[in-house]
Legacy VTK file of the C-alpha trace (Angstrom):
# vtk DataFile Version 3.0
C-alpha trace
ASCII
DATASET POLYDATA
POINTS 286 float
124.378 90.686 107.561
122.265 92.029 104.755
123.630 90.605 101.425
124.868 93.162 99.016
122.369 94.251 96.131
122.599 92.169 93.082
122.003 95.203 90.766
123.103 98.766 91.666
122.298 101.593 89.441
123.799 105.028 90.017
123.296 108.227 88.108
121.648 106.470 85.108
121.110 109.075 82.356
119.503 108.511 78.957
119.300 111.164 76.180
117.180 110.407 73.198
116.926 112.801 70.186
118.703 115.522 72.087
116.218 115.388 75.052
117.007 114.172 78.559
114.706 111.193 79.385
116.542 110.051 82.526
118.307 112.619 84.732
120.269 110.427 87.036
118.310 107.361 88.215
119.584 105.581 91.356
118.132 102.208 92.446
119.041 98.823 93.948
117.603 95.346 93.413
118.041 93.056 96.450
119.760 89.660 96.040
116.467 88.024 96.903
112.777 88.597 96.322
111.079 91.234 94.189
111.829 94.898 93.965
109.216 97.097 92.284
109.871 99.986 90.010
106.891 102.451 90.095
105.845 105.777 88.939
103.227 107.522 86.906
102.876 107.037 83.224
105.858 108.911 81.586
108.015 108.805 84.756
110.728 106.986 82.997
110.114 103.302 84.173
110.498 101.481 80.788
113.361 103.796 79.794
115.195 102.856 83.020
114.830 99.223 82.184
116.045 99.784 78.674
118.877 101.845 79.932
119.918 99.025 82.340
119.701 96.442 79.483
121.831 98.747 77.066
118.842 98.982 74.711
119.312 102.820 74.609
122.467 104.867 74.923
123.168 105.487 78.615
125.703 106.992 80.980
126.111 106.316 84.635
126.901 103.200 86.472
125.124 99.729 86.265
126.746 97.166 88.557
125.631 93.589 88.244
126.992 91.523 91.177
129.729 94.161 91.506
130.653 94.176 87.892
130.329 97.416 85.941
128.171 96.719 82.901
127.226 100.139 81.576
129.449 99.641 78.540
128.461 96.193 77.742
126.143 95.337 74.845
122.703 93.837 75.537
123.788 90.342 74.506
126.798 90.362 76.838
124.382 91.185 79.709
122.152 88.319 78.754
125.111 85.956 78.804
125.861 87.301 82.346
122.407 86.143 83.493
119.931 88.912 82.935
116.516 87.842 81.722
113.921 90.230 80.271
110.196 89.910 79.779
109.319 93.068 77.753
106.038 95.032 77.985
105.174 94.036 74.392
105.886 90.329 75.330
108.071 89.852 72.249
106.710 86.577 71.065
107.339 85.357 67.544
103.736 85.101 66.276
104.474 82.650 63.488
106.411 80.191 65.627
104.958 77.759 67.987
105.098 77.999 71.842
107.761 75.266 71.876
109.720 77.084 69.166
109.514 80.418 71.073
110.924 78.708 74.121
113.687 76.929 72.301
114.922 80.321 70.988
115.588 81.295 74.551
117.876 78.434 75.177
121.416 79.735 75.705
124.477 77.732 74.875
126.743 77.143 77.694
123.988 77.745 80.331
123.390 74.156 81.041
120.328 72.036 80.616
117.144 74.260 80.080
114.835 73.996 83.029
111.627 72.979 81.236
110.478 71.270 84.397
110.145 74.608 86.251
108.496 76.288 83.224
105.934 73.594 82.808
105.243 73.504 86.648
104.540 77.219 86.605
102.776 77.213 83.255
101.159 73.905 82.617
99.066 75.478 79.818
102.247 76.078 77.820
102.973 72.354 77.778
99.419 71.729 76.426
99.800 74.459 73.832
103.355 73.522 72.791
102.455 73.120 69.059
100.130 76.144 68.914
101.293 79.354 66.946
102.121 81.972 69.608
100.241 84.582 67.529
97.038 82.708 68.140
97.498 82.840 71.976
95.554 85.223 74.212
97.477 88.251 75.732
97.820 86.343 79.073
99.128 83.244 77.341
101.617 85.203 75.506
102.778 86.874 78.721
103.272 83.508 80.152
105.535 82.556 77.201
107.564 85.818 77.740
108.089 85.005 81.414
108.667 81.423 80.795
111.476 82.240 78.363
113.323 83.940 81.351
113.038 80.723 83.365
115.023 78.434 81.129
118.652 79.005 81.848
120.347 79.857 85.172
119.780 83.640 85.186
120.769 85.736 88.053
118.265 88.421 87.477
114.774 88.736 85.853
113.375 92.084 84.662
109.634 92.065 84.038
108.029 95.107 82.377
104.265 95.491 83.014
103.714 91.784 83.033
99.933 92.083 84.043
99.048 95.003 81.718
95.767 94.503 79.786
95.203 91.053 81.371
91.857 89.745 82.786
91.832 89.604 86.605
92.008 85.708 86.673
95.135 85.760 84.446
96.676 88.586 86.526
96.478 86.152 89.547
98.115 83.444 87.572
100.857 85.695 86.337
101.415 87.179 89.743
101.676 83.709 91.376
104.192 82.665 88.834
106.433 85.757 89.372
106.060 85.094 93.094
107.381 81.548 92.660
110.085 82.585 90.216
111.349 85.178 92.802
112.027 82.296 95.272
114.881 81.247 92.909
116.022 84.392 91.304
115.613 88.159 92.101
113.036 90.131 90.069
112.956 93.758 89.096
109.260 94.249 88.444
107.741 97.324 86.601
104.075 97.187 87.430
101.072 99.660 87.689
98.672 97.241 89.383
99.341 98.125 93.011
97.605 95.005 94.403
100.129 92.957 92.611
102.935 95.242 93.681
101.973 95.085 97.389
101.609 91.336 97.116
104.938 90.623 95.491
107.386 93.525 96.374
108.732 94.232 99.857
110.825 97.103 98.579
110.117 99.626 95.817
111.782 102.600 93.841
109.416 105.371 92.604
110.420 107.556 89.626
109.031 111.041 88.822
110.126 112.908 85.792
113.104 110.752 85.035
114.538 110.982 88.578
114.435 108.731 91.674
111.744 110.099 93.865
111.518 107.526 96.541
113.162 104.285 97.787
111.924 102.070 100.664
109.343 99.729 101.956
106.445 99.091 99.632
103.892 98.684 102.544
105.130 102.032 104.168
104.662 103.822 100.877
101.237 102.371 100.170
100.113 103.056 103.720
100.927 106.763 103.364
98.017 108.120 101.410
99.589 111.534 100.874
102.844 110.048 99.548
101.041 107.499 97.398
98.800 110.238 95.876
101.671 112.574 95.248
104.024 109.870 93.734
101.623 107.448 92.127
98.447 109.383 91.563
96.317 106.852 93.499
93.053 107.804 95.151
93.741 105.728 98.166
96.676 103.591 99.107
95.989 102.556 102.710
95.180 98.999 103.809
91.690 99.319 102.274
91.678 98.426 98.619
95.160 96.829 98.517
95.702 93.154 99.152
98.096 92.553 101.967
100.495 89.710 102.275
98.111 87.948 104.541
95.639 87.734 101.673
93.032 90.096 103.244
91.633 93.238 101.783
89.221 93.942 98.888
92.195 93.432 96.386
91.238 96.417 94.314
93.745 98.610 92.486
92.634 102.209 92.734
95.296 103.548 90.326
94.181 106.294 88.121
97.229 106.247 85.876
96.369 103.410 83.412
96.597 100.520 85.776
93.965 97.852 86.063
90.655 98.805 87.394
88.126 96.542 89.128
88.854 93.755 91.440
92.109 91.756 91.115
92.420 88.735 93.275
96.026 87.964 94.363
95.681 85.272 97.030
98.412 84.247 99.346
100.226 81.133 98.144
102.254 79.150 100.701
105.988 79.468 100.045
107.158 76.556 97.953
110.927 76.268 97.954
112.469 75.006 94.752
115.953 73.523 94.152
115.391 74.263 90.462
118.076 76.545 88.895
117.209 80.275 88.459
116.111 81.421 85.211
116.876 82.685 81.658
117.308 85.470 79.159
116.382 87.117 76.075
116.167 84.817 73.032
119.534 85.186 71.234
117.651 86.296 68.120
116.480 89.276 70.135
119.785 90.318 71.557
LINES 1 287
286 0 1 2 3 4 5 6 7 8 9 10 11 12 13 14 15 16 17 18 19 20 21 22 23 24 25 26 27 28 29 30 31 32 33 34 35 36 37 38 39 40 41 42 43 44 45 46 47 48 49 50 51 52 53 54 55 56 57 58 59 60 61 62 63 64 65 66 67 68 69 70 71 72 73 74 75 76 77 78 79 80 81 82 83 84 85 86 87 88 89 90 91 92 93 94 95 96 97 98 99 100 101 102 103 104 105 106 107 108 109 110 111 112 113 114 115 116 117 118 119 120 121 122 123 124 125 126 127 128 129 130 131 132 133 134 135 136 137 138 139 140 141 142 143 144 145 146 147 148 149 150 151 152 153 154 155 156 157 158 159 160 161 162 163 164 165 166 167 168 169 170 171 172 173 174 175 176 177 178 179 180 181 182 183 184 185 186 187 188 189 190 191 192 193 194 195 196 197 198 199 200 201 202 203 204 205 206 207 208 209 210 211 212 213 214 215 216 217 218 219 220 221 222 223 224 225 226 227 228 229 230 231 232 233 234 235 236 237 238 239 240 241 242 243 244 245 246 247 248 249 250 251 252 253 254 255 256 257 258 259 260 261 262 263 264 265 266 267 268 269 270 271 272 273 274 275 276 277 278 279 280 281 282 283 284 285
């Protein structure tokens, strides 16, 4: 029997400045693996994430493991095990890497899992005393994701984690998300379709603040007409997008602000971890 979704969103509406940004978004995040949230620029992806987290006024229903959370404050969601890696990374530039990670430790969540963080991001151990503001964009993204991996979270939400990163770093970040998703479900907002196809078996596509498509990622990207209509891509068949077998030219042909060029996202054998699932927003950010 298929397990119930961990996160179920129904009729999510967001009104900002008198204007309707979301018009009733519906989505589900499976209890395992990665679910991708897709759409053209301006479709409402980041607003949907912010609505789920309570960072903007919202109406509708947001069920986390069956519990209605739409009236909860953000910090209450964090304490219920929702971790967030924002698009702007949200690192504290004047603090060291180690200090940024310590801010994400949550009282009552058990011993922080630095072993998992350092296994996925060994560079962060080497740069523990370096000011986060002096890190590269990719290194800052690693800090943002690492902060979600410290305390037994039930869900990680990652908003555009590969945006603006060099291809080599995109690969490293994608592999880290893949490994993290073995322990805790991930809702991934991503424009790089090579990464999406590699990581996410299911996807939700937004258009104009509404849910336009839900289903298999492979099926969507294999349908050139649907991919062009919903995502604005020039081609979304097997050519140009890396499959889960690691073959293909690995290119993202998105014309809506994604990453151009070639992005290598090789297959990594599944590594099962008994480590606890992951953490949340730093308390200072809540």
